[in-house]
LUMMAR-268290 format. One line per 5 residues: number of its first residue (from 0); for each residue x, y, z of N, C-alpha, C, CB. Coordinates in steps of 0.05 Angstrom, whole numbers, plus 5000, padded with zeros to 4 digits. Glycine has a CB too. Example, Ala and Ser with C-alpha at 12.3 -4.5 7.8 and 13.67 -1.06 7.14 Angstrom:
2
0) 5264 4886 5156 5246 4910 5156 5264 4934 5156 5226 4911 5181 | 5257 4955 5142 5273 4979 5143 5258 5001 5157 5282 4988 5114
% end
This chain:
185
0) 4689 5316 4876 4678 5296 4894 4656 5280 4879 4666 5309 4919 | 4659 5254 4881 4640 5236 4868 4621 5225 4889 4654 5214 4852 | 4596 5224 4884 4576 5214 4903 4574 5184 4900 4548 5228 4898 | 4569 5171 4923 4566 5142 4923 4540 5135 4936 4590 5129 4938 | 4530 5112 4929 4506 5102 4942 4512 5083 4965 4488 5088 4922
5) 4538 5077 4970 4546 5060 4992 4542 5075 5018 4576 5050 4989 | 4526 5064 5036 4518 5077 5060 4540 5086 5079 4499 5060 5075 | 4563 5072 5079 4584 5078 5097 4606 5095 5085 4597 5052 5107 | 4603 5103 5060 4623 5119 5046 4613 5148 5044 4629 5108 5018 | 4629 5166 5055 4622 5195 5054 4625 5206 5026 4640 5210 5073
10) 4647 5198 5012 4652 5207 4985 4672 5189 4972 4662 5237 4984 | 4672 5188 4946 4692 5172 4931 4715 5191 4924 4679 5160 4905 | 4739 5184 4932 4763 5199 4925 4774 5192 4898 4784 5196 4947 | 4775 5165 4894 4787 5155 4869 4769 5133 4858 4816 5144 4874 | 4759 5137 4834 4742 5116 4823 4759 5094 4810 4722 5128 4802
15) 4747 5073 4802 4761 5049 4791 4777 5056 4766 4741 5027 4785 | 4766 5072 4749 4780 5080 4724 4805 5096 4729 4761 5095 4705 | 4803 5115 4748 4826 5132 4755 4848 5115 4767 4817 5154 4775 | 4840 5096 4785 4860 5078 4797 4874 5061 4775 4847 5059 4818 | 4858 5050 4757 4869 5033 4736 4889 5048 4718 4846 5021 4719
20) 4882 5073 4711 4900 5089 4695 4927 5093 4709 4887 5116 4687 | 4925 5100 4735 4950 5106 4749 4967 5081 4754 4943 5119 4776 | 4954 5058 4759 4968 5033 4762 4983 5026 4736 4949 5010 4770 | 4970 5031 4714 4983 5026 4688 5008 5043 4685 4963 5031 4664 | 5005 5069 4692 5028 5088 4690 5051 5079 4709 5019 5116 4697
25) 5044 5070 4733 5065 5061 4751 5079 5036 4740 5052 5054 4779 | 5063 5018 4728 5074 4994 4716 5094 5001 4694 5053 4976 4705 | 5087 5020 4678 5105 5028 4656 5131 5041 4667 5091 5049 4638 | 5128 5057 4688 5152 5070 4700 5170 5049 4713 5143 5091 4721 | 5159 5031 4728 5174 5010 4741 5188 4992 4720 5157 4992 4760
30) 5173 4985 4699 5185 4969 4677 5209 4983 4665 5164 4964 4655 | 5207 5009 4660 5230 5024 4650 5254 5024 4669 5222 5054 4643 | 5248 5029 4695 5269 5032 4715 5284 5005 4720 5258 5042 4740 | 5270 4983 4718 5281 4957 4724 5286 4940 4699 5263 4942 4743 | 5287 4952 4676 5291 4937 4651 5317 4921 4653 5292 4957 4627
35) 5315 4896 4645 5339 4879 4644 5346 4867 4672 5362 4894 4633 | 5330 4873 4692 5336 4863 4719 5313 4845 4728 5341 4887 4739 | 5319 4828 4747 5299 4811 4760 5288 4827 4784 5311 4783 4769 | 5262 4830 4786 5250 4846 4807 5236 4827 4827 5231 4867 4796 | 5240 4832 4852 5227 4816 4873 5207 4835 4887 5248 4805 4894
40) 5182 4829 4884 5161 4846 4896 5153 4834 4923 5136 4847 4877 | 5151 4852 4942 5142 4844 4969 5115 4859 4974 5163 4852 4991 | 5094 4844 4974 5067 4855 4979 5062 4855 5009 5045 4839 4964 | 5051 4877 5018 5045 4879 5047 5015 4873 5050 5051 4908 5058 | 5010 4850 5063 4982 4841 5067 4969 4856 5089 4982 4811 5074
45) 4943 4858 5088 4925 4848 5068 4919 4869 5048 4899 4837 5081 | 4923 4894 5055 4914 4916 5039 4925 4918 5011 4920 4941 5053 | 4949 4909 5006 4962 4913 4980 4954 4892 4960 4991 4914 4984 | 4937 4872 4967 4931 4850 4949 4920 4860 4923 4912 4831 4963 | 4900 4877 4923 4888 4887 4899 4908 4902 4882 4863 4905 4905
50) 4923 4920 4895 4942 4936 4881 4965 4920 4869 4954 4956 4901 | 4976 4901 4884 4998 4885 4873 4989 4867 4850 5011 4868 4895 | 4965 4857 4852 4954 4840 4830 4951 4856 4805 4927 4827 4838 | 4940 4879 4807 4937 4896 4783 4963 4907 4773 4918 4920 4790 | 4981 4915 4791 5007 4926 4783 5024 4905 4769 5022 4936 4808
55) 5024 4880 4779 5041 4859 4767 5032 4854 4738 5038 4833 4782 | 5007 4857 4732 4997 4852 4705 5006 4875 4686 4967 4850 4704 | 5015 4897 4697 5024 4920 4681 5055 4920 4678 5015 4946 4694 | 5069 4901 4691 5098 4900 4689 5106 4883 4666 5110 4889 4716 | 5124 4893 4649 5134 4878 4627 5164 4871 4633 5132 4894 4600
60) 5167 4856 4654 5194 4847 4662 5191 4822 4680 5209 4869 4676 | 5213 4808 4683 5213 4785 4700 5211 4793 4729 5238 4767 4695 | 5192 4781 4744 5190 4787 4772 5180 4763 4788 5172 4811 4776 | 5186 4763 4813 5176 4744 4832 5160 4760 4853 5198 4727 4846 | 5143 4746 4867 5127 4759 4888 5126 4742 4913 5099 4765 4878
65) 5127 4756 4936 5124 4743 4962 5108 4763 4979 5151 4735 4975 | 5099 4755 5002 5083 4772 5018 5092 4772 5047 5054 4763 5017 | 5087 4795 5060 5091 4797 5089 5065 4808 5100 5116 4816 5096 | 5059 4800 5124 5036 4812 5138 5047 4824 5164 5014 4790 5145 | 5040 4850 5167 5049 4864 5190 5024 4878 5202 5072 4885 5184
70) 5026 4883 5228 5003 4895 5241 5012 4918 5259 4987 4875 5257 | 4997 4940 5258 5002 4962 5277 4976 4977 5284 5022 4981 5266 | 4954 4969 5273 4929 4983 5277 4910 4971 5297 4915 4987 5251 | 4907 4944 5297 4886 4932 5312 4860 4940 5299 4887 4940 5342 | 4840 4948 5315 4815 4956 5304 4811 4987 5304 4792 4944 5320
75) 4832 5001 5310 4831 5030 5311 4836 5042 5283 4851 5041 5331 | 4832 5069 5281 4838 5082 5256 4865 5096 5257 4816 5103 5250 | 4879 5094 5279 4906 5105 5281 4926 5083 5288 4907 5127 5303 | 4950 5084 5277 4971 5065 5282 4978 5065 5311 4995 5070 5264 | 4981 5042 5323 4989 5039 5351 5019 5045 5354 4983 5012 5362
80) 5034 5043 5333 5063 5047 5334 5078 5022 5342 5069 5069 5355 | 5064 5002 5351 5075 4976 5358 5071 4958 5334 5063 4964 5384 | 5093 4949 5321 5091 4933 5297 5098 4904 5302 5109 4945 5275 | 5082 4887 5291 5087 4858 5293 5087 4846 5265 5066 4844 5311 | 5106 4828 5260 5106 4813 5235 5088 4788 5240 5135 4804 5226
85) 5067 4787 5225 5048 4764 5227 5055 4742 5207 5020 4774 5223 | 5066 4750 5184 5075 4730 5164 5100 4741 5151 5053 4725 5143 | 5121 4725 5151 5147 4734 5140 5149 4723 5111 5170 4725 5157 | 5170 4733 5098 5176 4723 5070 5183 4694 5070 5198 4740 5058 | 5176 4680 5049 5184 4652 5045 5211 4650 5031 5163 4637 5029
90) 5219 4671 5017 5243 4671 5001 5264 4691 5013 5238 4678 4972 | 5289 4687 5007 5310 4706 5015 5311 4729 4995 5337 4691 5017 | 5318 4752 5006 5320 4776 4988 5349 4785 4986 5303 4799 4999 | 5368 4771 4998 5396 4779 4997 5405 4781 4969 5413 4759 5013 | 5417 4804 4962 5428 4809 4935 5408 4813 4913 5445 4786 4928
95) 5383 4818 4920 5362 4821 4900 5351 4849 4900 5339 4801 4907 | 5340 4857 4877 5326 4883 4874 5298 4879 4885 5326 4892 4844 | 5292 4893 4907 5266 4889 4921 5250 4914 4919 5271 4882 4950 | 5224 4911 4912 5205 4932 4911 5182 4925 4930 5195 4938 4882 | 5179 4940 4952 5157 4936 4971 5132 4950 4959 5164 4948 4999
100) 5111 4934 4958 5085 4945 4948 5067 4948 4972 5073 4925 4927 | 5059 4973 4976 5043 4981 5000 5017 4994 4990 5059 5000 5019 | 4996 4990 5005 4970 5003 4998 4971 5032 5005 4947 4989 5012 | 4980 5039 5029 4979 5066 5038 5001 5072 5058 4952 5072 5051 | 5013 5096 5056 5032 5105 5075 5018 5127 5091 5059 5116 5062
105) 5014 5122 5117 5000 5141 5134 5021 5154 5152 4978 5126 5151 | 5024 5145 5176 5044 5157 5194 5073 5151 5186 5039 5147 5223 | 5077 5129 5172 5103 5120 5164 5116 5101 5184 5121 5144 5160 | 5104 5098 5208 5116 5082 5229 5118 5052 5221 5099 5084 5254 | 5097 5041 5210 5097 5013 5203 5117 5008 5180 5069 5004 5195
110) 5116 5025 5159 5133 5021 5136 5162 5025 5144 5126 5040 5114 | 5168 5044 5161 5195 5048 5171 5207 5023 5184 5196 5072 5190 | 5191 5011 5201 5199 4986 5214 5204 4964 5193 5177 4977 5234 | 5185 4961 5174 5188 4941 5154 5213 4945 5137 5163 4941 5135 | 5219 4970 5129 5243 4975 5114 5269 4970 5129 5243 5005 5104
115) 5269 4976 5155 5293 4969 5171 5297 4939 5172 5290 4980 5200 | 5275 4925 5175 5276 4896 5176 5287 4884 5150 5248 4884 5182 | 5277 4895 5128 5285 4885 5101 5314 4893 5095 5266 4894 5080 | 5322 4917 5102 5350 4926 5097 5370 4908 5111 5354 4955 5106 | 5363 4898 5134 5381 4881 5149 5385 4854 5135 5369 4875 5177
120) 5368 4848 5115 5371 4823 5100 5388 4827 5075 5343 4813 5092 | 5400 4850 5072 5419 4857 5051 5410 4853 5022 5443 4841 5055 | 5387 4866 5015 5380 4866 4987 5399 4883 4970 5351 4876 4983 | 5401 4878 4944 5417 4894 4927 5406 4923 4926 5418 4882 4898 | 5379 4925 4923 5366 4951 4925 5339 4947 4939 5362 4963 4896
125) 5329 4968 4950 5303 4967 4965 5288 4993 4960 5308 4961 4995 | 5266 4991 4947 5249 5015 4941 5220 5009 4949 5251 5023 4911 | 5204 5030 4949 5176 5028 4957 5158 5039 4935 5171 5043 4984 | 5136 5024 4931 5115 5034 4913 5089 5033 4930 5112 5016 4887 | 5077 5056 4934 5052 5058 4949 5030 5069 4932 5056 5076 4974
130) 5007 5057 4933 4984 5067 4919 4976 5095 4929 4960 5048 4921 | 4976 5097 4956 4967 5122 4968 4987 5132 4989 4939 5119 4981 | 4988 5158 4992 5004 5169 5014 4989 5193 5026 5033 5178 5004 | 4992 5196 5052 4979 5218 5067 5001 5235 5080 4959 5207 5088 | 5013 5253 5065 5035 5269 5076 5028 5284 5102 5045 5289 5055
135) 5003 5293 5104 4995 5308 5128 4995 5292 5153 4966 5319 5123 | 4995 5265 5152 4995 5248 5175 5023 5237 5182 4976 5226 5171 | 5043 5243 5166 5069 5231 5168 5082 5238 5195 5087 5239 5145 | 5092 5218 5209 5108 5222 5233 5137 5216 5228 5097 5204 5256 | 5142 5199 5208 5169 5191 5201 5172 5196 5171 5176 5161 5209
140) 5193 5208 5162 5198 5213 5134 5204 5186 5120 5220 5234 5129 | 5189 5180 5099 5193 5155 5084 5199 5162 5055 5167 5137 5086 | 5221 5150 5045 5227 5155 5017 5212 5134 5000 5258 5152 5012 | 5192 5144 4986 5175 5127 4969 5181 5134 4940 5145 5130 4976 | 5193 5115 4926 5201 5120 4898 5177 5123 4879 5219 5098 4888
145) 5157 5107 4883 5133 5107 4866 5108 5112 4883 5131 5079 4850 | 5094 5133 4876 5069 5140 4890 5046 5142 4870 5072 5166 4905 | 5024 5128 4877 5001 5130 4860 4987 5156 4864 4982 5107 4866 | 4979 5162 4888 4963 5187 4894 4970 5197 4922 4933 5181 4891 | 4971 5224 4924 4972 5237 4950 4943 5244 4957 4990 5263 4950
150) 4935 5237 4982 4908 5241 4990 4907 5257 5016 4892 5215 4992 | 4884 5268 5023 4881 5282 5048 4882 5262 5072 4855 5298 5049 | 4881 5273 5096 4884 5257 5120 4860 5241 5128 4892 5275 5143 | 4839 5240 5112 4815 5225 5118 4820 5196 5120 4793 5230 5096 | 4803 5181 5134 4805 5152 5135 4792 5140 5111 4793 5141 5162
155) 4807 5125 5095 4797 5115 5069 4794 5085 5070 4815 5124 5047 | 4775 5076 5053 4770 5047 5050 4767 5041 5021 4744 5039 5066 | 4767 5015 5015 4763 5006 4987 4789 4999 4973 4748 5027 4972 | 4787 4984 4952 4810 4976 4936 4832 4964 4954 4821 4999 4919 | 4824 4947 4972 4843 4934 4990 4844 4946 5018 4870 4934 4979
160) 4836 4971 5021 4838 4985 5047 4813 4978 5063 4840 5016 5043 | 4817 4973 5089 4795 4964 5105 4789 4982 5129 4800 4936 5114 | 4767 4976 5141 4760 4986 5168 4748 4963 5182 4741 5012 5167 | 4761 4953 5202 4751 4929 5216 4749 4905 5198 4724 4935 5228 | 4768 4902 5180 4770 4880 5160 4747 4880 5140 4770 4854 5175
165) 4732 4902 5138 4711 4904 5118 4717 4925 5097 4684 4910 5132 | 4703 4925 5076 4704 4945 5054 4727 4941 5034 4706 4972 5066 | 4745 4922 5038 4767 4918 5020 4758 4914 4991 4784 4894 5029 | 4735 4902 4988 4725 4894 4961 4713 4917 4945 4704 4873 4965 | 4710 4941 4957 4700 4963 4941 4719 4969 4918 4696 4988 4960
170) 4708 4975 4894 4726 4979 4871 4738 5007 4869 4710 4974 4846 | 4732 5024 4889 4742 5051 4890 4754 5056 4917 4718 5071 4884 | 4768 5079 4919 4778 5089 4945 4759 5111 4954 4808 5099 4944 | 4747 5106 4978 4728 5126 4988 4734 5133 5017 4700 5115 4986 | 4723 5156 5025 4726 5165 5053 4704 5152 5070 4724 5196 5054
175) 4713 5139 5091 4694 5127 5110 4678 5149 5124 4709 5110 5131 | 4653 5145 5128 4636 5165 5142 4649 5173 5168 4607 5154 5147 | 4650 5198 5174 4663 5209 5198 4653 5197 5223 4660 5239 5199 | 4627 5192 5225 4616 5181 5250 4626 5152 5255 4585 5181 5248 | 4630 5137 5233 4641 5110 5236 4670 5110 5245 4638 5094 5210
180) 4686 5128 5232 4714 5130 5239 4717 5140 5267 4728 5150 5219 | 4701 5160 5275 4703 5171 5302 4696 5150 5324 4685 5196 5305 | 4677 5133 5318 4669 5112 5337 4691 5092 5343 4644 5098 5327 | 4711 5090 5326 4732 5070 5330 4755 5081 5346 4743 5061 5303 | 4756 5107 5350 4779 5120 5364 4777 5115 5394 4780 5150 5358
% end
């Protein structure tokens, strides 16, 4: 456990250097797996912005990027289970190798909905790369080909992850203070 001076962070789970090393490793693995192919990255807004930007710089292959914004949380710390597409893709994915870039897989409800939606658009392949996954919170089994880190069920913030649209800019992934997380439930 790493101590932080940020008042709203209980502890730092992953520091910036640890994240950077793992993102580099993921980039190398994806580059090997998709060598000689065109890759279409779908970033899930807003949380995946930091991750996808860093990951793309580690890819040594031709790729395009587009974004989707989906919502299922509102201001709570638990998924509502009701998913809405707030911003759809600008490009078609039919017949393309698609890699969804997600910040975190929690219950799996939101990502499951997104994958069903994208599969209906007939991509050549469809895989997921998530920076973080919380297996203890999973309600739906999600096949995630690339995982950065498995973490405990704590509510985390930083490196794109938010609480009430704040804390995304923190350079690390940290656990939100329990009293703040509990107040939102």
